[in-house]
Kinemage of the C-alpha trace (Angstrom):
@kinemage 1
@onewidth
@group {chain A} dominant
@subgroup {mainchain}
@vectorlist {calphas} color= white
{ca met a 1} P 7.568 -10.253 -16.362
{ca thr a 2} L 8.259 -8.714 -12.899
{ca val a 3} L 5.930 -5.748 -11.071
{ca ile a 4} L 9.204 -3.996 -11.275
{ca asp a 5} L 10.024 -4.610 -15.132
{ca leu a 6} L 6.132 -3.676 -15.596
{ca glu a 7} L 6.528 -0.453 -13.821
{ca ser a 8} L 9.496 0.320 -15.598
{ca glu a 9} L 7.565 -0.213 -19.005
{ca val a 10} L 4.457 2.118 -17.831
{ca leu a 11} L 6.768 4.566 -16.883
{ca lys a 12} L 7.790 5.054 -20.618
{ca leu a 13} L 3.937 5.446 -21.896
{ca thr a 14} L 2.743 9.081 -22.186
{ca pro a 15} L 1.200 11.005 -19.706
{ca lys a 16} L -2.126 10.230 -21.224
{ca asp a 17} L -1.572 6.624 -21.369
{ca arg a 18} L -0.386 6.337 -17.831
{ca ala a 19} L -3.287 8.325 -16.591
{ca arg a 20} L -5.653 5.661 -17.981
{ca ile a 21} L -4.182 2.810 -16.410
{ca ala a 22} L -4.075 4.902 -13.371
{ca gln a 23} L -7.636 5.137 -13.779
{ca lys a 24} L -8.375 1.508 -14.359
{ca leu a 25} L -5.912 0.342 -11.492
{ca leu a 26} L -7.641 2.519 -9.070
{ca glu a 27} L -11.335 1.486 -9.987
{ca ser a 28} L -9.990 -2.015 -9.723
{ca leu a 29} L -9.719 -1.415 -6.055
{ca glu a 30} L -12.989 -0.108 -5.540
{ca thr a 31} L -14.208 -3.870 -5.950
{ca leu a 32} L -12.125 -5.325 -3.347
{ca ser a 33} L -13.782 -7.710 -0.974
{ca lys a 34} L -13.796 -6.749 2.734
{ca gln a 35} L -11.229 -9.702 3.132
{ca glu a 36} L -9.364 -8.314 0.082
{ca ile a 37} L -8.964 -4.457 1.971
{ca glu a 38} L -8.347 -6.066 5.531
{ca ser a 39} L -5.492 -8.028 4.478
{ca leu a 40} L -4.221 -4.848 2.623
{ca trp a 41} L -4.419 -2.952 5.640
{ca leu a 42} L -2.833 -4.964 7.553
{ca asp a 43} L 0.259 -5.632 4.997
{ca glu a 44} L 0.419 -1.881 5.452
{ca ala a 45} L 0.343 -1.738 9.176
{ca glu a 46} L 2.860 -4.236 9.140
{ca arg a 47} L 5.093 -2.270 6.659
{ca arg a 48} L 4.971 1.118 9.018
{ca asp a 49} L 5.697 -1.492 11.993
{ca arg a 50} L 9.050 -2.363 10.141
{ca ala a 51} L 9.747 1.019 9.299
{ca leu a 52} L 9.647 2.333 12.489
{ca asp a 53} L 11.546 -0.485 14.097
{ca glu a 54} L 14.126 0.464 11.519
{ca asp a 55} L 14.360 4.061 12.063
{ca pro a 56} L 12.393 4.986 15.274
{ca ser a 57} L 13.544 8.777 14.755
{ca arg a 58} L 10.703 8.796 12.062
{ca ala a 59} L 8.008 8.580 14.537
{ca ile a 60} L 5.758 11.713 15.071
{ca pro a 61} L 4.503 12.385 18.411
{ca ala a 62} L 0.713 11.265 18.815
{ca ala a 63} L 0.087 15.463 20.298
{ca glu a 64} L 1.718 16.745 16.838
{ca val a 65} L 0.034 14.474 14.624
{ca met a 66} L -3.625 15.467 16.462
{ca arg a 67} L -2.779 18.952 16.385
{ca glu a 68} L -1.832 18.639 12.137
{ca ala a 69} L -5.070 16.683 11.769
{ca arg a 70} L -7.330 19.345 13.549
{ca ala a 71} L -5.554 22.347 11.825
{ca arg a 72} L -6.317 20.712 8.189
{ca leu a 73} L -10.132 20.417 9.615
{ca ser a 74} L -10.715 23.606 10.733
């Protein structure tokens, strides 16, 4: 079974059962090693880099990002 197949099957479950599975999955992430976490962050950074290479118009100027972050913290 592929991840796509599994995802399709899980989405057929009731909201209560999906929530239970989501909770277990989130809890499983809390036990990752430092190396596993670093690997996941590297994968995410590479994914974002590819996305920006494919569509540079998605980029948000740093000044705008900082302004929005400050506004959320206020």
